N, C-alpha and C positions, 0 to 999 in steps of 0.2 A: 579503416583497415581492410585489406583484401585477404583472400584465402591464403593460408600458409600452413606449413607443417608445425604442429605443436610438439615441442620437445617433451619426452617423458619426464614425469615429475622429478625423479631422482637426478636428472641431468640439468634442471632448470637454473640452479643457483649461479648467479654471476660470481666470477672469481674476484672481481673488483667491485667496491661499492659505487653507488651513483655519486654524482657531484655533491649531493646533499649528505653523503656519508652513510646512506642506507643500502642494504642489500635488497634487490628486487624480490618480490613475492607476489602471489595472487592477491593476498590481503592488502598489501601496500598499494598495489595498482588500483584495486577497487576503492579503497579509502580515498586515494588521491583523485580518482575519477568523480566520486561523490562530491568532494570539496570543489573540484573544478566546475562541475555542473551547477552546484549551489551558487557559486560566485558569478558565473558567466552565462548560465542558461544551457539548455540541452544542446544547442548548436555548437557549444564549445568542446563537445566530446569528439575529438579527432585524435588519431594516432600521433600527429605532429605536436599538438598542444599538450597531450598527456605525457609524451616523452619529455617535452621541455619542462613541464611541471615536476616530473620525477628526476630530472637531471640525468636522463639516460637516452641513448640512441633509440629512436622510435622503433627500429627493427627489433630491438630486444624484447618488445612487448609481445611479439609473435611467439616467443618461447612459452608464453602463458595463455594467450588467447588467440585463436586462429583468425578471428575477424572481430569487427565492432559488435556484431550481434552476440557473439559469445560473451563479450564484456558486458553488454546490456543484461544478458541473462544472469550473470554473476552479480551485477548491481541489484537487480530485482530480488535475487535470493538473499542478498545482504540486508535489504530493507525489511524483508519478511523476518529475517533472523533478529533484527533489532526490535521488532514488535514483540518477540517472545522472551527477551532478556528479563530475567527476574520474575517471570510469571510462575505462580504456584497455584495448583488446583485447590479449591475450597471443598469440593465434593458435592456441591449443589450445581446442577447442570445449568440453571438459568443464570446464576451468579457468574459461573465460569465462562459461559458463552458470551455474556455481556462484556466481561472484562477482555476476552480475546478480541471481540469485535472492535471495541474502543481502542485497543492496542494496535490492531492492524490499521484502522483508519488513521489513528494519530501518528503512526510511524510514517505513513506516506505524506500526510499533510504537513508534517514537520520539515519535510524536504520536498517541496512541491515540484521543483524542476526535475528531480529524479523520478517522482511519481508520474510526470507526464511521459517519461521514457519507458517506465517499467511496470506500471500498475496493471496493465492488460496482458502481461506476459506470463506464460506457464514455464517455470524453470526446471522442474524435476530435480532441483538441487537439494542438498541436505536440510536447509532451513525450511524450504517449502514442504518437503515430505514430512518433516517433523511437525509442521503446523497441521497438515492434513490428518496425520495420525492422531494428534492431540484433539482436534475438533471432532473427528469421528468418535474418538474415545469418550469425549464429554457426552455426546448424544447417545451412544450405545449404552454407556454405563448409567445414563440418566433414564433409561427405560424405553428408548425409542427402538422399535423394530428396525432391522437392517435397511429395508427398502425406504422407510420413512427417514431414517438417519441420513441416508445418502441424499435424498431430495432436500432435506433440511440443511445439510452441509452445503449443497449447491446454492440454495437461495441465500444462506447466510454469507457465504464468501462473496458471491456476486454483488450482494447489497453493500457489503463493506467496501469492496474495491470500486464499485460504481460511485458511491458517495465520495470515496477518497480521491478518485480521478477528478470528479466535478469540483470538489472543494480545493484540491491542489491547483487545478486550472485557474480558479478564481484567485487563489493566493499568489499565483505566478504572474498575474496580469501586471503590466506596468502601472506605477502608482496613479498616473493620470486616468488611465482606463478604469481602474478599480474605483476611483473616486466618482467618475462619471456614471458608472453602473449604480453606485449607491445613491447618487442624486436623483436618479430616475424615480425612485420611490416617493420622494418629496415633490419633485417638479411635475410629475405626471400623475401618479396614483393619488397623491395627497390633494390634488386639485379637482379630481373627478366629482361632479355634483351628485347628490342623492337622487335627483330626478332621473338621471340616465344610468347611474351605476350605484344603486342603493346598497348593495351588499359590500362593495368595496368601501364606500363612504362610511358605512356603519362599523366596519372592522379595521379601518385604515391604521389607527395607532397600534393595534395589536399586530396587524399584518406587517407593517414596516419594521417593528421591533423583532418579530420572529424571522423575517427574511434576512436580517442582518447577521444571522448565525447559521451554522450548519443544521440541516434537518435530520442528520444521521442519528443522533441520540434517540429522538422520538420514533423514527422509522425502525430502529433496532428494537425498541420496546414493543412496537406493534408486531414485529416478527416474532419476538419471544412469546408474546401473549397468544398469537395465532398457533405457535408450536405447542403451547400448553394445552390448547383445546384439542389438538390432534394426538397428543401423547396418550397412550393406553392407560387405563385406570390402574392396572396392576403395577404398583410402584416398586414391587420387589423384583420385577423382571428386568434383566439387563438388555433384552432384545437380541442377544447374540443368536445368529442362525435363524431368526424369524423373518418373515416377509409380510 
């Protein structure tokens, strides 16, 4: 997509449905883009292919998104929104932060092609702002002073998104490439002798098993434990207004 004027929201609705019988909307376009990317990869996201998938003239998409980057931002915000669907606070900061982290990570990894496009973007959209508000609320209501809550939020979100991007990239590899990566652990590391690589040889069965899954759950627990040690002893304090 190239730059184009976005039609005001009240004037966007098509008078006629698309060839599939649906009326265009931002939500329909984003959902279709996610399906297109999941099936054909990130490179499939073009105005021409998206228009064909929607059964609409590609130019009609400019009524909703001024360019491809605006659509990417909407996709990123949708993935963040999916992570929050059905979430309810337990009232325990560690339980709630753990659940939110796993949801964010899981939402991206469940759609790896979209994660490659969107995990690094800051959207400013309604779903992202809701997530920021929720996570900061978990920390502040959990007794973290404001300055520490902000730093904890930053570390927490960056950790979740970094692991999501890495795990999504691995999941998005072609099948042959993914299998080749897995074989390295047996073909290379499994054959290293104790005489030259004693620590790898001693831990190899555990190492190979652990490297076959994401390191995020354990890394998240490390972060939560570290935050517990930094949290003030005054459990009754909400931390609001403190630095």
